[in-house]
C-alpha positions as CSV (number, residue, x, y, z in Angstrom):
1,M,0.0,0.0,0.1
2,P,1.3,3.4,-0.7
3,S,2.7,5.3,2.3
4,H,2.1,9.1,2.8
5,H,4.9,10.4,5.2
6,N,3.6,13.9,5.4
7,A,0.2,13.0,6.0
8,S,-1.8,14.2,9.1
9,P,-1.8,11.6,12.0
10,V,-5.3,12.8,12.8
11,N,-8.5,13.2,10.3
12,P,-8.4,16.9,9.4
13,I,-11.6,18.9,10.7
14,P,-12.9,22.1,8.9
15,P,-11.8,25.1,11.1
16,A,-15.4,26.2,11.7
17,I,-16.1,23.2,13.9
18,P,-13.2,23.5,16.3
19,A,-13.9,27.0,16.7
20,L,-17.4,26.1,18.1
21,F,-16.2,23.4,20.1
22,G,-13.6,26.0,21.4
23,V,-16.2,28.4,22.5
24,M,-18.1,25.7,24.3
25,A,-15.2,24.1,25.8
26,V,-13.8,26.9,27.3
27,A,-16.9,28.4,28.7
28,E,-17.3,25.1,30.5
29,L,-13.6,24.9,31.7
30,T,-14.0,28.4,33.0
31,F,-17.4,27.4,35.1
32,S,-15.9,24.3,36.5
33,L,-12.5,25.9,37.5
34,G,-14.8,28.7,39.1
35,A,-16.9,26.0,40.9
36,R,-14.0,24.2,42.5
37,G,-12.5,27.5,43.6
38,L,-9.4,27.2,41.1
39,A,-10.4,30.4,39.5
40,G,-12.0,33.7,40.4
41,G,-12.4,33.8,43.9
42,P,-15.4,33.0,45.8
43,E,-17.7,34.9,43.6
44,A,-16.6,32.2,41.1
45,I,-18.9,29.8,42.2
46,G,-21.9,31.6,40.6
47,W,-20.2,32.1,37.2
48,R,-22.4,29.4,35.5
49,V,-25.8,30.8,36.8
50,A,-24.7,34.4,35.8
51,A,-24.0,32.9,32.5
52,I,-27.3,31.1,32.1
53,E,-29.0,34.4,33.3
54,R,-27.3,36.4,30.7
55,F,-27.2,34.1,27.9
56,A,-29.9,31.3,28.3
57,F,-33.1,31.8,25.9
58,S,-36.2,32.9,27.5
59,G,-39.7,32.5,25.8
60,E,-41.0,35.1,28.4
61,I,-38.3,37.8,27.3
62,L,-39.3,36.9,23.5
63,G,-42.9,37.7,24.3
64,W,-41.9,40.7,25.8
65,M,-40.0,42.0,22.9
66,A,-42.8,41.1,20.7
67,Q,-45.4,43.1,22.7
68,T,-43.3,46.1,23.0
69,R,-42.0,45.7,19.4
70,S,-38.5,46.3,21.4
71,F,-35.6,44.2,20.2
72,P,-32.4,44.7,22.5
73,P,-29.3,42.9,21.0
74,E,-28.6,41.7,24.6
75,H,-31.9,39.7,24.3
76,V,-31.9,38.9,20.4
77,M,-28.6,37.2,20.7
78,R,-29.9,34.6,23.1
79,L,-31.5,33.1,20.1
80,V,-27.8,31.7,19.3
81,T,-25.9,32.2,22.5
82,Y,-27.7,29.9,24.6
83,P,-25.9,26.9,23.1
84,F,-22.4,27.6,24.4
85,V,-23.5,27.4,28.1
86,N,-24.5,23.9,29.3
87,G,-25.8,23.1,32.8
88,A,-23.0,20.7,33.7
89,F,-19.6,19.0,32.6
90,T,-21.2,15.8,31.4
91,S,-23.8,17.7,29.2
92,T,-20.8,19.8,27.8
93,L,-18.9,16.7,27.3
94,F,-21.5,14.9,25.2
95,A,-22.3,18.1,23.2
96,C,-18.7,18.8,22.4
97,V,-18.2,14.9,21.1
98,M,-21.5,14.9,18.9
99,L,-20.7,18.3,17.3
100,L,-17.1,17.6,16.5
101,A,-18.3,14.0,14.9
102,L,-21.4,15.3,13.0
103,G,-20.2,18.7,12.3
104,K,-16.7,17.1,10.6
105,M,-19.2,15.0,8.1
106,V,-21.7,17.9,7.5
107,A,-19.0,20.5,6.9
108,E,-17.0,18.3,4.7
109,A,-20.2,17.4,2.5
110,L,-21.5,21.1,2.5
111,G,-18.9,23.4,3.5
112,Q,-18.1,25.3,6.7
113,G,-20.7,28.3,5.7
114,R,-23.6,26.1,5.3
115,T,-22.7,24.2,8.4
116,L,-22.5,27.3,10.6
117,G,-25.9,28.3,9.1
118,I,-27.4,25.0,9.9
119,F,-25.9,25.1,13.4
120,F,-27.0,28.8,14.3
121,G,-30.4,28.4,12.3
122,S,-31.3,25.1,14.2
123,A,-30.4,26.8,17.7
124,A,-32.9,29.7,16.5
125,G,-35.4,27.6,15.0
126,G,-35.5,25.2,17.9
127,A,-35.7,28.1,20.5
128,L,-38.8,29.3,18.9
129,I,-40.4,26.3,18.5
130,Y,-39.7,26.1,22.2
131,A,-41.2,29.3,23.0
132,A,-44.2,28.8,20.5
133,L,-45.4,25.9,22.8
134,G,-45.5,28.3,25.6
135,I,-42.7,26.5,27.8
136,G,-41.5,29.1,30.4
137,T,-38.2,27.2,31.5
138,P,-35.1,28.9,30.3
139,L,-33.3,27.1,27.7
140,Y,-29.7,26.6,27.3
141,G,-27.2,23.7,26.3
142,G,-26.0,22.9,23.1
143,F,-28.3,19.9,22.3
144,P,-30.9,21.8,19.8
145,P,-28.0,23.1,17.2
146,V,-26.2,19.5,17.8
147,Y,-29.7,17.7,16.7
148,G,-29.9,20.4,13.9
149,L,-26.5,18.7,12.6
150,I,-28.1,15.4,13.1
151,G,-31.0,16.6,10.9
152,A,-28.6,17.6,8.4
153,F,-26.6,14.4,8.3
154,T,-30.0,12.4,8.4
155,Y,-31.0,14.6,5.1
156,L,-27.8,13.5,3.4
157,A,-28.1,10.0,4.2
158,W,-31.6,10.1,2.8
159,I,-30.4,11.2,-0.5
160,R,-27.5,9.0,-0.5
161,A,-29.8,6.2,0.0
162,K,-32.2,7.3,-2.4
163,R,-29.2,7.3,-5.2
164,L,-28.4,3.9,-4.3
165,G,-31.5,2.3,-4.2
166,E,-31.4,1.6,-0.6
167,A,-34.4,1.9,2.1
168,Q,-34.4,5.6,2.8
169,L,-36.0,4.9,6.5
170,R,-32.6,3.7,7.4
171,A,-31.2,7.4,7.4
172,F,-33.6,8.0,10.6
173,S,-32.0,5.6,12.7
174,L,-29.5,7.7,14.4
175,I,-32.4,10.0,15.6
176,G,-34.6,7.5,16.4
177,V,-32.1,5.9,18.4
178,L,-31.2,9.2,20.3
179,L,-34.8,9.7,21.0
180,G,-35.4,6.3,22.3
181,L,-32.7,6.5,24.8
182,Q,-33.8,10.1,25.9
183,L,-37.1,8.6,26.6
184,V,-35.7,6.0,28.5
185,F,-33.7,8.2,30.8
186,G,-36.4,10.6,31.1
187,L,-38.6,7.7,32.4
188,L,-35.8,6.6,34.7
189,F,-34.3,9.9,36.0
190,G,-37.0,12.5,34.9
191,G,-36.4,15.2,32.5
192,G,-37.1,18.6,31.4
193,P,-38.9,20.2,28.5
194,W,-35.9,20.9,26.6
195,W,-36.4,17.9,24.3
196,V,-38.8,19.9,22.4
197,A,-36.0,22.6,21.3
198,E,-33.8,19.3,20.3
199,V,-36.4,17.6,18.2
200,G,-37.4,21.4,16.9
201,G,-33.6,21.8,16.1
202,F,-33.4,18.5,14.3
203,V,-36.4,19.4,12.1
204,C,-34.9,22.8,11.2
205,G,-31.8,21.1,10.4
206,F,-33.3,18.7,8.2
207,G,-35.1,21.6,6.4
208,L,-32.2,23.8,6.0
209,T,-30.2,21.0,4.5
210,M,-32.9,20.5,2.1
211,L,-32.6,24.1,0.9
212,M,-28.8,24.2,1.1
213,V,-27.8,21.3,-0.8
214,P,-26.8,22.0,-4.6
215,G,-30.5,21.6,-6.6
216,G,-32.3,21.4,-3.2
217,T,-34.4,24.3,-3.5
218,R,-35.2,23.1,-7.1
219,R,-36.2,19.7,-6.0
220,L,-38.1,21.1,-3.4
221,I,-40.4,23.3,-5.7
222,A,-40.7,20.2,-8.1
223,R,-41.9,18.0,-5.3
224,I,-44.7,20.5,-4.3
225,R,-46.0,20.8,-7.9
226,R,-46.2,17.2,-8.1
């Protein structure tokens, strides 16, 4: 077999994905060090709570903005800042691992610009769906946009299965497994309403990818006409 002496020892990842990972990881490192008294002094114990109050998405704040027709930037940005503040180290770990794996595959297929659009579009879309159902609990954590990347991956797998003549329903196996595990853990340990935003993120990611892939808009219009 040919040997490539200059090949990278690790699979290269498009830079946009490590950038997202870095923001999420640095935020979690800061919160963890502060909570253990290793940085920031006594007041650092409350850094995570303060960040949630400042960056988490709130349906109540969105409702206030709609009623007053006032859209302060510090509140509008909550639609895309909440994914970078997780509630615990384990949540950050799982979100980061899924972000690196799925982000790499989607970015290699669609490019970095489209991948960032799917990430932030799914974050905002999942939050809006969350608010539309009247859920008042603040929304934070990286899973809604990660589920958006799962939606993108699912659509790409769906298109590939169609081209190869395989069963297209297999493309939905990943989201099916994740939702099944989420249901089991919710029944065993209890859970919050955040799954609504995660499912919303998946739907938005699937839909955005449908429009962003080359020829996607044309195929969608043709399908609607049929």
